[in-house]
N, C-alpha and C positions, 0 to 999 in steps of 0.2 A: 545255285549260284553259278555253277559251271555252265549251265545252259544260257544264262544271262550274259556271261562273259563271251561265249561262242557267238551268240547273237550280235553282241557289240562289235566283235572283230569282223563278222561277215557284213553287218549293215554299213560300217564305215571303211570297209576294204583294207583292214590293217593286216599286214603281212605276218608280223612276228609278235610273240608275247612281249618282247622287249619294247617294241614300238607302242604297244598298248599301255604298258606301264608308264612309258615316258609321256604319253598323251594324257593319261590320268593325272600325272604329276603336274603337267602344264596347267590343266583345269584347276587344280587345287591351289597352285601357287598364284595363278592369275586372279582367282576370285578373292583370295585373301588379301593380296597386294592392292588390288583395285580399291577395295573397301578401306584399307589402311591409308592409301594415298589421297583419297577424296577429301579428307579434312585439310591436310596441308595445301592442296590446290585451292580449296575454298578460302582458306586464310590468306593465301597469296593474292587472291582476288578481293580481299577485304571483307569477306562474309564470314561471320562467326555466329555461334548460337546466342552470344551476348548481344549482338547487334541486329539480330533478325528474329522474327516470330518463328516458333517451331513449325507452324503451318507452312511457312515459306522455305525454311532452312532445309527440312528433310526431303521435300520433293526436289528441291535444287540439288542436294547432295546425291540423291539417286539419279538424277539426270547427268551429273558429272561422272558417276560411277560407270555408266554405260559406255561412253567413248574411251574412258581410261582402260576399261576391261578389254575392248576390242584391240586397242593399240598394244597393251601388254600381252595379250594372247598371241599376237604375231611375234612380238619381241621375244617372249620367253620360249614360245614354240620353235623359233629359229635358232635360239641359243641351244636348245636341247635336240636340234636336228630334225624337227618336225614341221618345217616351213610349209611344205606342200600340203599336208593334212590340214593345217589350220588356215592356209589361204583358201582352200576349197571350202572349208567349213564357214569362213567369213563370207565368201561369195554366196553360198547357199542361204546364210542367215539374212543378208541384206537384200536378196532377190524380191521378197514381197515389198519392201520399202521402194524399190525401184519401180515396181509396177504401180504402186500407190501414187507416186509422183510422176508417172509417165515416162520414166527413164529407160524402161525395157519394154519391148513389144509384148503384148499378150496374144492370146489365141484370136481374139476379136479384131485385132489390128492387122491390116493387110500391108505387107511390105511392097513398096513400089520398085519395080526393076528398071 
């Protein structure tokens, strides 16, 4: 377990044990809260399990959880003083989506000067 923890700190360039603990707390709060908030958001949009087939409801709920999770991660991370870590984490997470939609240059694209 100690080796995994050391690897975690080195991989993500975490300076102190306290920062690592706060980052783990942010992940746990964000995950739980995003799942909890998905239902009220869908109800606000008028979507409930009673009004929609489970085959549509659950994929829609999962799609709602994703952006809620991203927003909460920045908000909770900022509240606990870890904005820089989570901002970099979000940028790294969304980089493949940018390439997919042509929003970031790839190695094959040539920049015109």
